[in-house]
C-alpha positions as CSV (number, residue, x, y, z in Angstrom):
1,M,28.3,-14.0,-1.4
2,T,26.2,-16.0,-3.8
3,R,26.1,-14.7,-7.4
4,P,22.6,-14.2,-8.8
5,P,21.5,-16.6,-11.6
6,A,22.4,-15.5,-15.1
7,K,18.9,-16.0,-16.5
8,T,15.5,-15.5,-15.0
9,S,12.0,-14.7,-16.1
10,A,11.7,-11.6,-13.9
11,L,14.4,-9.4,-12.4
12,V,13.1,-7.3,-9.5
13,V,15.4,-4.5,-8.3
14,G,14.5,-3.5,-4.8
15,S,13.3,-5.6,-1.8
16,G,11.0,-3.3,0.1
17,P,7.4,-4.3,0.5
18,C,6.7,-3.7,-3.2
19,G,9.5,-5.8,-4.5
20,L,8.9,-8.6,-2.0
21,M,5.2,-8.7,-2.7
22,L,6.0,-9.0,-6.4
23,A,8.3,-11.9,-5.6
24,L,5.5,-13.6,-3.7
25,E,3.0,-13.0,-6.4
26,L,5.3,-14.3,-9.1
27,G,6.8,-17.1,-7.0
28,R,3.4,-18.5,-6.1
29,R,2.8,-18.8,-9.8
30,G,6.1,-20.6,-10.4
31,V,7.7,-17.7,-12.3
32,S,11.4,-17.7,-11.9
33,T,12.2,-14.4,-10.1
34,V,15.5,-12.9,-9.0
35,V,15.4,-10.0,-6.5
36,V,18.5,-7.8,-6.0
37,D,18.9,-5.0,-3.5
38,K,22.0,-3.0,-2.5
39,K,21.0,-3.2,1.1
40,P,22.6,-5.9,3.3
41,G,19.1,-7.2,4.3
42,T,15.6,-6.1,5.3
43,A,15.0,-2.7,6.8
44,V,16.7,-2.1,10.2
45,N,14.9,1.2,10.9
46,P,11.1,1.3,11.5
47,Q,10.2,3.2,8.3
48,A,6.5,3.0,7.5
49,N,4.3,2.4,10.5
50,A,0.7,2.1,9.2
51,T,-0.6,-1.0,7.3
52,Q,-4.0,-0.1,5.9
53,A,-6.9,-2.5,5.9
54,R,-6.7,-3.2,2.2
55,T,-3.1,-4.1,2.5
56,M,-4.0,-6.5,5.4
57,E,-6.6,-8.0,3.0
58,Y,-3.8,-8.7,0.5
59,F,-1.7,-10.2,3.2
60,R,-4.7,-12.4,4.2
61,R,-4.9,-13.5,0.5
62,L,-1.3,-14.8,0.9
63,G,-2.0,-16.4,4.2
64,L,0.2,-13.9,6.1
65,A,-2.3,-11.6,7.9
66,E,-2.3,-13.4,11.2
67,E,1.5,-13.6,11.3
68,I,1.9,-9.9,10.5
69,R,-0.9,-8.9,13.0
70,A,1.0,-10.7,15.8
71,L,4.1,-8.4,15.2
72,G,4.9,-4.9,16.4
73,L,2.9,-3.7,19.4
74,P,1.6,-6.1,22.1
75,R,-1.9,-7.5,21.4
76,D,-3.4,-5.4,24.2
77,Y,-1.7,-2.1,23.3
78,P,-4.1,0.6,22.2
79,T,-3.7,2.0,18.7
80,D,-4.8,5.5,19.6
81,I,-3.5,8.6,17.8
82,A,-3.1,11.6,20.2
83,Y,-2.0,15.2,20.1
84,F,-0.2,17.0,22.9
85,T,1.4,20.3,23.4
86,R,4.5,18.2,24.3
87,Y,4.5,14.5,25.1
88,A,4.7,15.2,28.8
89,G,2.5,18.3,28.5
90,Y,-1.2,18.9,27.9
91,E,-3.3,16.4,25.9
92,L,-5.1,18.2,23.1
93,A,-6.9,15.5,21.1
94,R,-7.3,11.7,20.9
95,F,-8.7,9.2,18.4
96,R,-9.3,6.0,20.3
97,L,-8.8,2.8,18.3
98,P,-8.8,-0.8,19.4
99,P,-5.7,-3.0,20.1
100,S,-4.9,-5.8,17.7
101,Q,-6.5,-8.4,20.0
102,H,-9.9,-7.0,19.2
103,A,-9.3,-6.5,15.5
104,S,-11.1,-9.7,14.4
105,A,-14.2,-9.1,16.6
106,V,-14.5,-5.5,15.5
107,A,-14.1,-6.4,11.8
108,R,-16.9,-9.0,12.2
109,S,-19.2,-6.5,13.7
110,S,-18.5,-3.7,11.2
111,S,-20.4,-3.0,8.0
112,G,-20.9,-0.4,5.4
113,S,-17.8,1.6,4.8
114,W,-15.8,-0.7,7.0
115,S,-17.1,-4.0,5.6
116,T,-13.8,-5.9,5.7
117,P,-12.3,-9.0,7.3
118,E,-9.2,-7.0,8.3
119,L,-8.8,-3.8,10.2
120,P,-5.7,-1.6,9.8
121,H,-2.6,-2.8,11.7
122,R,0.0,-0.6,13.4
123,V,3.3,-2.3,12.7
124,S,6.7,-1.0,11.6
125,Q,7.8,-1.8,8.1
126,K,10.9,-3.5,9.3
127,F,8.8,-6.3,10.9
128,V,6.6,-6.6,7.8
129,E,9.6,-7.0,5.5
130,Q,11.0,-9.8,7.6
131,V,7.8,-11.8,7.1
132,L,7.6,-11.1,3.4
133,Q,11.2,-11.9,2.8
134,R,11.0,-15.3,4.7
135,H,8.0,-16.4,2.6
136,A,9.4,-15.1,-0.7
137,R,12.7,-16.9,-0.1
138,A,10.9,-20.1,0.7
139,L,9.4,-20.3,-2.8
140,P,11.6,-22.5,-5.0
141,S,11.3,-20.3,-8.1
142,N,12.6,-17.3,-6.2
143,S,16.2,-16.2,-5.7
144,L,16.9,-13.2,-3.3
145,H,20.3,-11.5,-3.3
146,Y,21.1,-8.6,-0.9
147,G,24.3,-6.6,-1.4
148,W,23.9,-6.4,-5.2
149,Q,23.0,-3.2,-7.1
150,L,21.8,-2.5,-10.6
151,R,24.4,-0.6,-12.7
152,S,22.7,-0.5,-16.1
153,F,20.5,-2.5,-18.4
154,S,19.8,-2.9,-22.1
155,E,16.5,-4.0,-23.7
156,A,16.1,-6.2,-26.8
157,A,12.9,-7.4,-28.4
158,D,12.8,-10.6,-26.4
159,A,14.8,-9.9,-23.2
160,V,16.4,-7.4,-20.9
161,T,20.1,-7.7,-20.0
162,A,21.1,-6.1,-16.7
163,V,24.5,-5.5,-15.3
164,I,24.6,-5.9,-11.5
165,E,27.4,-5.2,-9.1
166,S,28.4,-6.5,-5.6
167,V,28.3,-3.6,-3.2
168,D,31.2,-5.2,-1.1
169,T,33.6,-6.4,-3.8
170,G,32.7,-4.4,-7.0
171,E,32.4,-7.7,-8.8
172,Q,30.0,-7.4,-11.8
173,S,27.7,-9.9,-13.3
174,T,24.9,-10.0,-15.9
175,V,21.4,-11.2,-15.6
176,T,19.2,-11.8,-18.6
177,A,15.5,-11.6,-17.8
178,D,12.2,-11.6,-19.7
179,Y,11.2,-8.5,-17.7
180,L,12.8,-6.0,-15.4
181,I,10.9,-4.3,-12.6
182,G,12.3,-1.3,-10.8
183,A,11.0,-1.3,-7.2
184,D,14.1,0.6,-6.3
185,G,12.8,3.6,-4.5
186,A,12.8,7.4,-5.0
187,R,16.3,7.5,-6.6
188,S,15.4,4.6,-8.9
189,T,18.2,3.5,-11.2
190,V,15.6,1.9,-13.5
191,R,13.4,5.0,-13.8
192,N,16.4,7.2,-14.4
193,Q,17.9,5.1,-17.1
194,L,14.5,5.0,-18.8
195,G,14.6,8.8,-18.7
196,I,11.2,9.0,-16.9
197,R,10.7,12.1,-14.8
198,Y,8.4,12.7,-11.9
199,G,5.6,15.0,-12.4
200,G,3.6,16.8,-9.7
201,E,4.4,19.0,-6.7
202,T,7.7,19.1,-4.8
203,G,9.7,21.6,-2.7
204,V,6.6,22.7,-0.8
205,T,7.3,24.7,2.4
206,R,4.9,24.3,5.4
207,D,5.2,24.8,9.1
208,F,5.2,21.0,9.2
209,F,5.3,18.3,6.5
210,G,7.1,20.7,4.2
211,G,10.9,20.7,4.4
212,K,13.8,18.7,5.7
213,M,12.8,16.2,8.3
214,V,14.9,14.3,10.9
215,A,14.1,10.7,11.8
216,V,15.4,9.3,15.1
217,Y,15.1,5.7,16.1
218,F,15.7,5.3,19.8
219,R,15.2,3.2,22.9
220,A,13.7,4.7,26.0
221,P,12.8,2.1,28.7
222,D,11.3,4.8,31.0
223,F,9.1,6.6,28.5
224,Y,5.8,5.1,29.7
225,Q,6.7,5.7,33.4
226,V,7.1,9.5,32.9
227,I,4.3,10.2,30.4
228,P,1.2,11.3,32.3
229,H,-1.2,10.1,29.6
230,S,-2.7,6.8,28.5
231,K,-0.8,4.9,25.9
232,S,-1.0,5.7,22.2
233,W,0.4,4.2,19.0
234,M,1.2,7.7,17.7
235,Y,2.0,10.7,19.7
236,W,2.1,14.2,18.1
237,A,3.7,17.2,19.7
238,F,2.1,20.5,18.7
239,N,3.8,23.7,19.9
240,P,5.6,26.6,18.2
241,Q,9.1,25.3,19.2
242,R,9.1,21.6,18.1
243,R,6.4,19.9,16.1
244,S,6.9,16.2,15.7
245,W,5.3,12.8,15.8
246,L,6.4,9.7,17.7
247,A,5.4,6.1,16.8
248,A,5.6,3.3,19.2
249,V,7.6,0.5,17.6
250,N,7.4,-2.4,20.0
251,G,5.1,-1.0,22.8
252,R,7.9,-1.4,25.4
253,D,11.0,0.8,24.7
254,E,11.5,1.5,21.0
255,F,10.2,4.5,19.2
256,A,10.5,6.3,15.9
257,F,10.6,10.1,16.2
258,H,10.2,12.6,13.3
259,T,10.6,16.3,13.4
260,Q,11.0,19.1,10.8
261,L,14.1,21.3,10.9
262,K,13.7,25.0,11.2
263,P,15.4,27.0,8.5
264,E,18.2,28.0,10.8
265,E,18.8,24.4,11.9
266,E,19.3,22.9,8.4
267,G,23.1,23.3,8.3
268,A,23.7,22.1,11.8
269,D,25.2,18.9,12.9
270,L,22.7,16.1,13.1
271,G,24.5,13.7,15.4
272,H,23.1,11.8,18.3
273,D,23.4,14.7,20.7
274,R,21.4,17.0,18.5
275,A,18.8,14.3,18.0
276,R,18.4,14.0,21.7
277,E,17.9,17.8,22.0
278,F,15.1,17.7,19.4
279,F,13.4,14.9,21.2
280,F,13.7,16.6,24.6
281,Q,12.0,19.7,23.1
282,A,9.1,17.6,22.0
283,M,9.0,15.6,25.2
284,G,8.9,18.6,27.4
285,R,11.3,17.2,29.9
286,P,14.6,15.2,29.9
287,L,14.5,11.5,29.5
288,A,17.3,9.0,29.1
289,I,17.3,7.6,25.6
290,E,19.6,5.5,23.6
291,V,19.8,6.7,20.0
292,L,19.9,3.8,17.6
293,A,19.9,5.7,14.3
294,V,19.5,9.2,12.8
295,D,18.5,9.9,9.3
296,T,17.0,12.7,7.2
297,W,14.3,12.9,4.6
298,I,12.3,15.5,2.7
299,A,8.6,16.2,3.2
300,G,6.6,18.1,0.6
301,H,6.5,15.7,-2.3
302,A,3.4,14.7,-4.2
303,L,5.1,13.2,-7.3
304,V,4.0,10.6,-9.8
305,A,6.2,9.3,-12.7
306,E,5.2,10.5,-16.1
307,S,5.3,6.9,-17.3
308,F,5.4,3.6,-15.4
309,G,7.7,2.0,-18.0
310,R,7.7,0.5,-21.5
311,G,8.2,-2.7,-23.3
312,R,9.9,-5.2,-20.9
313,V,10.8,-2.7,-18.2
314,H,8.4,-1.3,-15.6
315,I,8.6,0.6,-12.3
316,A,6.5,0.4,-9.1
317,G,6.4,1.7,-5.6
318,D,8.4,4.8,-4.7
319,A,10.1,4.5,-8.0
320,A,6.7,5.4,-9.5
321,H,5.3,7.8,-6.9
322,L,6.6,9.7,-4.0
323,F,4.5,10.8,-1.0
324,T,4.5,13.1,2.0
325,P,3.5,10.5,4.5
326,A,0.3,12.2,5.8
327,G,-2.3,9.5,5.8
328,G,0.3,6.7,5.6
329,L,-0.4,6.1,1.9
330,G,3.0,5.5,0.3
331,Y,3.8,2.0,1.5
332,N,0.2,0.8,1.0
333,T,0.0,2.2,-2.5
334,A,3.3,0.4,-3.3
335,V,1.8,-2.9,-2.1
336,E,-1.2,-2.4,-4.3
337,D,1.1,-1.7,-7.3
338,A,2.6,-5.2,-6.8
339,M,-0.8,-6.8,-6.5
340,N,-1.8,-5.2,-9.8
341,L,1.4,-5.9,-11.7
342,G,2.2,-9.4,-10.3
343,W,-0.5,-11.4,-12.0
344,K,-0.3,-9.5,-15.2
345,L,3.5,-10.0,-15.4
346,A,3.1,-13.7,-14.7
347,A,0.6,-14.0,-17.5
348,A,3.0,-12.2,-19.9
349,V,5.8,-14.6,-18.9
350,K,3.6,-17.6,-19.5
351,G,2.5,-16.3,-22.9
352,I,-1.2,-16.1,-21.9
353,A,-1.5,-12.3,-21.8
354,G,-2.7,-10.4,-24.7
355,P,-0.7,-7.3,-25.9
356,G,-3.0,-5.0,-23.8
357,L,-2.7,-6.7,-20.5
358,L,0.7,-5.6,-19.2
359,P,0.3,-2.0,-20.4
360,S,-3.0,-1.8,-18.4
361,Y,-0.8,-1.8,-15.3
362,A,0.4,1.7,-16.0
363,F,-3.0,2.9,-17.1
364,E,-4.6,1.7,-13.9
365,R,-1.9,2.4,-11.3
366,R,-0.8,5.8,-12.5
367,K,-4.3,7.2,-12.1
368,L,-4.3,5.8,-8.5
369,G,-0.8,7.3,-7.9
370,I,-2.2,10.7,-8.8
371,R,-5.3,10.1,-6.7
372,N,-3.4,8.9,-3.6
373,T,-0.6,11.5,-3.7
374,G,-3.4,14.1,-4.0
375,Y,-5.1,12.9,-0.8
376,A,-1.7,12.9,1.0
377,R,-1.0,16.4,-0.2
378,Q,-4.5,17.5,1.1
379,F,-3.8,16.1,4.5
380,A,-0.3,17.6,4.7
381,N,-1.6,21.0,3.7
382,E,-4.4,20.8,6.3
383,I,-2.2,19.9,9.3
384,G,1.1,21.4,8.1
385,N,-0.4,24.9,7.7
386,F,-2.3,24.8,10.9
387,L,-0.1,26.9,13.2
388,P,0.3,26.4,17.0
389,D,-1.0,29.4,19.0
390,P,1.8,30.9,21.1
391,A,-0.5,30.8,24.1
392,L,-1.0,27.0,23.9
393,E,1.2,26.2,26.9
394,R,0.3,29.2,29.1
395,E,-1.5,28.8,32.4
396,G,-4.8,30.6,32.9
397,P,-7.8,31.4,30.7
398,E,-5.7,32.5,27.6
399,G,-3.9,29.1,27.5
400,E,-7.1,27.2,28.2
401,A,-8.9,28.9,25.3
402,A,-5.9,28.2,23.0
403,R,-5.8,24.6,23.9
404,K,-9.6,24.2,23.5
405,A,-9.5,25.8,20.0
406,A,-6.5,23.6,19.0
407,G,-8.2,20.5,20.4
408,E,-11.4,21.1,18.4
409,F,-9.5,21.4,15.2
410,L,-7.2,18.4,15.9
411,N,-9.9,16.1,17.1
412,A,-11.7,16.6,13.8
413,Y,-8.5,16.4,11.8
414,I,-7.3,13.1,13.3
415,R,-10.5,11.5,12.1
416,R,-10.2,13.0,8.6
417,E,-6.7,11.6,8.3
418,F,-7.0,8.2,10.0
419,D,-10.7,7.2,9.3
420,I,-10.3,6.9,5.6
421,P,-12.2,3.8,4.3
422,G,-12.9,5.6,1.0
423,I,-9.2,5.9,0.3
424,T,-8.4,2.4,1.7
425,F,-11.1,0.5,-0.3
426,G,-12.1,2.9,-3.0
427,T,-9.5,2.1,-5.6
428,R,-11.1,2.0,-9.0
429,Y,-9.9,1.3,-12.5
430,D,-12.7,2.9,-14.5
431,G,-11.8,3.2,-18.2
432,S,-9.3,0.5,-18.0
433,P,-9.0,-1.5,-21.3
434,V,-9.2,-4.8,-19.4
435,I,-12.3,-3.9,-17.4
436,L,-15.8,-4.4,-18.8
437,S,-17.7,-1.5,-17.4
438,D,-21.5,-1.4,-17.3
439,S,-24.0,1.4,-17.3
440,A,-24.1,1.9,-13.5
441,P,-22.2,5.0,-12.3
442,P,-19.4,4.3,-9.8
443,P,-19.8,5.8,-6.3
444,E,-18.3,9.2,-5.6
445,D,-14.7,9.1,-4.5
446,A,-14.5,10.4,-0.9
447,A,-11.8,9.9,1.7
448,D,-14.1,9.1,4.6
449,K,-16.8,7.0,2.8
450,Y,-16.6,3.7,0.9
451,V,-19.7,2.4,-0.7
452,P,-19.5,-1.3,-1.3
453,T,-20.3,-1.9,-5.0
454,A,-19.6,-4.6,-7.6
455,S,-19.5,-1.9,-10.3
456,P,-16.6,-3.3,-12.5
457,G,-13.3,-1.8,-11.8
458,G,-13.5,-1.7,-8.0
459,R,-12.8,-4.0,-5.0
460,T,-14.9,-7.1,-4.6
461,P,-17.5,-6.3,-2.0
462,H,-16.9,-8.3,1.2
463,L,-19.4,-10.7,2.8
464,W,-19.2,-13.1,5.8
465,L,-20.3,-16.6,4.7
466,E,-22.7,-18.8,6.6
467,D,-19.8,-20.8,8.0
468,G,-18.3,-17.7,9.5
469,K,-15.5,-17.5,7.0
470,S,-14.7,-14.4,4.9
471,L,-15.7,-14.4,1.3
472,Y,-12.0,-13.6,0.5
473,D,-11.0,-16.9,2.1
474,A,-13.3,-18.8,-0.3
475,L,-11.7,-17.1,-3.4
476,G,-9.0,-18.9,-5.3
477,F,-5.5,-17.4,-5.9
478,D,-6.2,-16.4,-9.5
479,W,-9.5,-15.9,-11.3
480,N,-12.9,-16.4,-9.6
481,L,-16.5,-16.5,-10.8
482,L,-19.1,-15.5,-8.1
483,V,-22.5,-17.1,-8.8
484,M,-25.4,-15.4,-7.2
485,G,-28.0,-16.8,-9.6
486,K,-29.7,-20.1,-9.0
487,G,-30.8,-23.0,-11.2
488,K,-29.5,-24.9,-14.2
489,A,-29.0,-21.7,-16.2
490,A,-26.4,-20.4,-13.7
491,S,-24.7,-23.8,-13.5
492,S,-24.5,-23.9,-17.3
493,V,-23.0,-20.4,-17.6
494,A,-20.5,-21.3,-14.8
495,G,-19.4,-24.3,-16.8
496,A,-18.9,-22.2,-19.9
497,F,-16.7,-19.8,-17.9
498,Q,-14.5,-22.7,-16.7
499,T,-14.2,-24.0,-20.2
500,A,-13.3,-20.6,-21.6
501,A,-10.8,-19.9,-18.8
502,G,-9.1,-23.2,-19.4
503,S,-8.7,-22.4,-23.1
504,F,-7.0,-19.1,-22.2
505,G,-4.6,-20.9,-19.8
506,L,-6.3,-19.4,-16.7
507,E,-7.2,-21.0,-13.4
508,L,-10.8,-20.2,-12.4
509,R,-12.6,-21.1,-9.3
510,V,-16.4,-21.0,-9.2
511,V,-17.8,-19.7,-5.9
512,E,-21.5,-20.2,-5.2
513,L,-22.7,-17.2,-3.3
514,H,-26.3,-17.7,-2.4
515,L,-26.4,-15.7,0.8
516,P,-29.3,-13.4,1.6
517,G,-28.5,-10.0,0.2
518,A,-25.6,-11.2,-2.0
519,R,-27.6,-10.7,-5.2
520,D,-28.7,-7.3,-4.2
521,L,-25.2,-6.2,-3.2
522,Y,-23.6,-7.4,-6.5
523,E,-26.7,-6.4,-8.6
524,A,-26.0,-9.3,-10.9
525,D,-26.2,-13.1,-11.1
526,L,-22.5,-13.4,-11.9
527,A,-19.3,-11.5,-11.2
528,L,-15.9,-12.2,-12.6
529,I,-13.1,-11.4,-10.1
530,R,-9.5,-10.8,-11.1
531,P,-6.5,-12.2,-9.2
532,D,-6.1,-8.8,-7.4
533,Q,-9.7,-9.1,-6.2
534,I,-11.0,-6.4,-8.6
535,V,-14.4,-7.0,-10.3
536,A,-13.6,-7.4,-14.0
537,W,-17.2,-7.9,-15.2
538,R,-20.7,-8.6,-13.8
539,G,-23.9,-9.6,-15.6
540,S,-26.6,-12.2,-16.0
541,G,-24.9,-14.5,-18.5
542,E,-27.7,-14.2,-21.0
543,D,-26.5,-14.1,-24.7
544,L,-23.0,-13.9,-23.4
545,D,-19.9,-14.7,-25.6
546,V,-17.7,-15.9,-22.8
547,N,-14.6,-16.2,-25.0
548,A,-15.0,-12.6,-26.1
549,L,-15.2,-11.6,-22.5
550,F,-11.9,-13.3,-21.7
551,R,-10.3,-11.8,-24.7
552,V,-10.9,-8.4,-23.2
553,V,-9.9,-9.1,-19.6
554,T,-6.7,-10.8,-20.7
555,G,-5.7,-7.9,-23.0
556,H,-6.3,-9.7,-26.3
557,E,-9.1,-7.5,-27.4
558,T,-8.2,-3.9,-28.0
559,G,-10.7,-2.9,-30.6
560,A,-12.8,0.3,-30.8
561,A,-15.9,-1.4,-29.5
562,Q,-14.2,-2.4,-26.3
563,Q,-12.7,1.0,-25.8
564,T,-16.1,2.7,-26.1
565,G,-17.9,0.2,-23.9
566,G,-19.7,-1.6,-26.6
567,L,-18.7,-5.1,-25.4
568,A,-19.6,-4.0,-21.9
569,L,-23.1,-3.2,-22.9
570,T,-23.4,-6.5,-24.7
571,F,-22.3,-8.4,-21.7
572,R,-24.4,-6.5,-19.2
């Protein structure tokens, strides 16, 4: 086992999607990064199954979207979500969604709330981690070490010293880093040593999504032969005896099954035989299955850490927020944490960040953690407290009426949970000290509606360019200036931006965006885009102190005028 280096710029504890995305963001910028994880390698069990469209946009930014979209289900496999009394029983509701082979064409024809180059992708986390790990390991400044766990750390004014230990041998070693990031999950050693508590809601009891859950990963070669329904990505069983969901992992013979234990079942043995029994109850008939793994987890959390760190130590992902998985928001929120933190941490390591830049990570992301756990709690309450009618599986008019009523509710609910462009694209950092807001009010935050807007603090509105490429493909890896205005004045201001960016040590790409409708969409001649594709500022460029602007967005300016929006008004 290779011992991790004794010195590095960033030590990342945890190699889930959050930790690996951080390694990619830092490694792409040449920041020496050590990743340690007590696991022997990437995830073996499926874990998360839903990659949201915004996360796919981030993967596209790294050049990984096509590779990840090719994984998981076959390209022609439908990504429907469907409810049944039992998997081999009555179908109650279905939300039809396209297979991955149609994702690109559907994205190109979509607009409004779904104006994006990337649709969601249904792929198990274990496949995603393999891609992220391979690319993170290929970067020369990165060093990934599985089988090593963090034992303790101490922070000084100029560094953090961590004690790590080999899981296999107990051998200990020290790593000195400029910064330590805890992406080490719900039982985070980093968060616990910092003394940071979760706040929010936990221990909630519901008929479903509120209690002890059992996860079963299994192989069933004959599943599709005995199911009397069209294929789905996610199958839900809805009956009084055994509520559950089942996600197709590879579209052939592997599945991830989750069910909630009844109170009288919680002390029972949870071996492979009991796991089969639970599945057969949801299935509605026997089926030969090979159980690959059984695990337990707790549903009913909506928790956000009271702080996201301090000084040279920060937390992200599940270490910072813990979800009940309704809506599939936990993994995607963790990836977005990494996107927000990565460029700021790199700027701090390189000495180009002002004192306010790195702390803005906590300001921006903690608010989003509260927002997203709130949405997940809302979904969990809605479906978890909707009780199956005892007549659901009966023959005759009584059963038909019960199934019709359940179907009406579930058909509407599926769309509320899975058609969520507002949650997906509506991340906003209003009030952030490194965003220059203007007088335009941001759109209302709604789960099912995203209004494309260049109001500073939100996602860069997407456009397809004249050559058929996505605007996001034209953006550089770090800072970008979109120029919608024309003429010598616009060129002059763009040159001033490049000069100012260079003086701050920033890489800035100027993107001429003279498409019909672009100026109207952005409502400005210019828009400054951060590395995480968030609009930092927009305006006309008239009477603009570009150096003062960059002082704010890089965290050097923390004065009262900036806090009250004075600079924003000057720049608008």
